[in-house]
C-alpha positions as CSV (number, residue, x, y, z in Angstrom):
1,M,0.1,0.1,-0.1
2,H,1.3,3.4,-0.8
3,K,2.0,5.3,2.0
4,A,1.1,9.4,1.3
5,N,3.8,11.7,1.1
6,K,2.4,14.7,3.2
7,V,3.8,17.9,4.3
8,Q,2.5,19.1,7.9
9,V,1.8,22.9,7.5
10,H,2.0,24.8,11.3
11,L,1.3,28.0,12.5
12,G,3.7,28.2,15.6
13,S,7.0,29.6,16.9
14,L,10.5,29.4,16.4
15,A,10.6,27.2,20.1
16,D,7.6,25.0,17.9
17,M,9.9,24.6,15.6
18,G,12.9,22.9,18.1
19,K,10.9,21.1,19.6
20,R,9.8,19.0,16.2
21,F,13.0,19.0,15.3
22,V,14.5,17.5,19.0
23,N,11.3,14.8,18.9
24,A,12.3,14.3,15.7
25,W,16.0,13.8,16.8
26,N,15.3,12.0,19.8
27,R,13.2,9.5,17.6
28,A,15.6,8.7,15.3
29,A,18.7,8.0,18.0
30,T,16.2,5.5,19.3
31,G,16.3,3.5,15.5
32,K,13.1,4.6,14.3
33,K,12.9,5.9,10.4
34,V,11.7,9.7,10.5
35,S,10.5,10.4,7.9
36,E,8.6,13.9,7.7
37,T,8.1,17.4,6.4
38,H,7.0,20.5,8.7
39,I,6.8,24.0,7.6
40,T,5.9,26.7,10.5
41,F,4.9,29.9,9.5
42,L,5.5,32.6,12.6
43,D,2.5,34.7,11.9
44,V,-1.2,33.7,10.6
45,Q,-1.0,36.3,7.8
46,T,1.7,35.4,6.3
47,M,0.3,31.4,6.0
48,L,-3.1,32.5,4.5
49,E,-1.4,34.5,1.8
50,T,0.6,32.0,1.0
51,L,-1.7,29.5,1.4
52,S,-3.9,31.2,-0.6
53,P,-6.6,29.2,-3.1
54,R,-4.8,30.6,-6.4
55,R,-1.6,29.2,-5.0
56,L,-3.0,26.0,-4.0
57,E,-4.1,25.5,-7.3
58,L,-0.9,26.4,-8.5
59,L,0.7,23.6,-6.3
60,K,-2.3,20.8,-7.4
61,F,-1.6,21.5,-10.4
62,V,2.5,21.0,-10.1
63,R,1.7,18.1,-8.2
64,Q,-0.3,16.6,-10.8
65,H,1.7,17.5,-14.0
66,G,4.9,19.2,-13.0
67,A,6.6,21.9,-14.5
68,D,9.6,22.1,-16.5
69,S,9.9,26.0,-16.3
70,V,7.3,28.7,-14.8
71,K,7.0,29.9,-18.5
72,G,5.6,26.7,-19.2
73,L,3.8,26.7,-16.0
74,A,1.9,30.3,-17.2
75,A,1.5,28.7,-19.8
76,S,-0.4,25.6,-18.9
77,L,-2.3,27.9,-16.4
78,E,-3.5,30.4,-19.1
79,S,-1.9,33.2,-16.4
80,D,0.4,35.8,-16.4
81,Y,4.2,34.9,-16.2
82,K,4.8,37.4,-14.1
83,N,2.0,36.7,-11.4
84,V,3.0,32.6,-11.9
85,H,6.4,33.9,-11.2
86,H,5.8,35.8,-8.0
87,D,3.3,32.9,-6.9
88,V,6.4,29.9,-7.4
89,S,8.9,32.6,-5.4
90,V,7.1,32.2,-3.0
91,L,5.7,28.8,-2.7
92,E,9.3,28.2,-3.1
93,S,10.6,30.6,-0.3
94,A,8.5,29.2,1.6
95,G,9.4,25.0,0.9
96,L,5.8,24.0,-0.4
97,L,7.2,24.3,-4.1
98,L,11.1,22.6,-4.9
99,R,13.0,23.4,-8.0
100,D,16.1,21.6,-9.8
101,G,17.0,23.7,-12.5
102,R,14.3,24.4,-14.1
103,K,12.1,21.9,-13.4
104,L,9.5,22.7,-10.7
105,S,7.8,19.8,-8.0
106,A,5.5,19.6,-5.5
107,P,6.5,16.3,-4.2
108,W,3.6,16.3,-1.4
109,D,0.4,14.1,-1.8
110,E,-1.2,16.0,0.8
111,L,-0.8,19.0,2.6
112,S,-2.4,19.2,6.6
113,A,-2.1,22.6,8.3
114,S,-2.7,23.3,11.7
115,V,-3.1,26.4,13.9
116,S,-2.7,25.9,17.7
117,L,-5.2,28.2,19.2
118,M,-3.2,27.9,22.2
119,H,0.1,30.1,21.9
């Protein structure tokens, strides 16, 4: 059975990121396999802007079809190159979109977002 490749997006602090890292490190030190991807946003505004509906659609398209270049992606999406380039830059900076040369990929099957109401 195929296990979904998942990226977990969090709204939290640097301390929260550190706790996740230490937890994964400790599990790995005991011989457990640790294969997880976490992305933490420090404020809700940045998280919501980064995960806008348009950018989520772009991620979904790249996950399903791939993209040989930003120019090719803009053409496939029938969108303005400048807007697509900006969206790609934002998603790439956040770690949600990966680049190998000019080729773009979104290697996750699922994006899971959580927001703690405790902080």
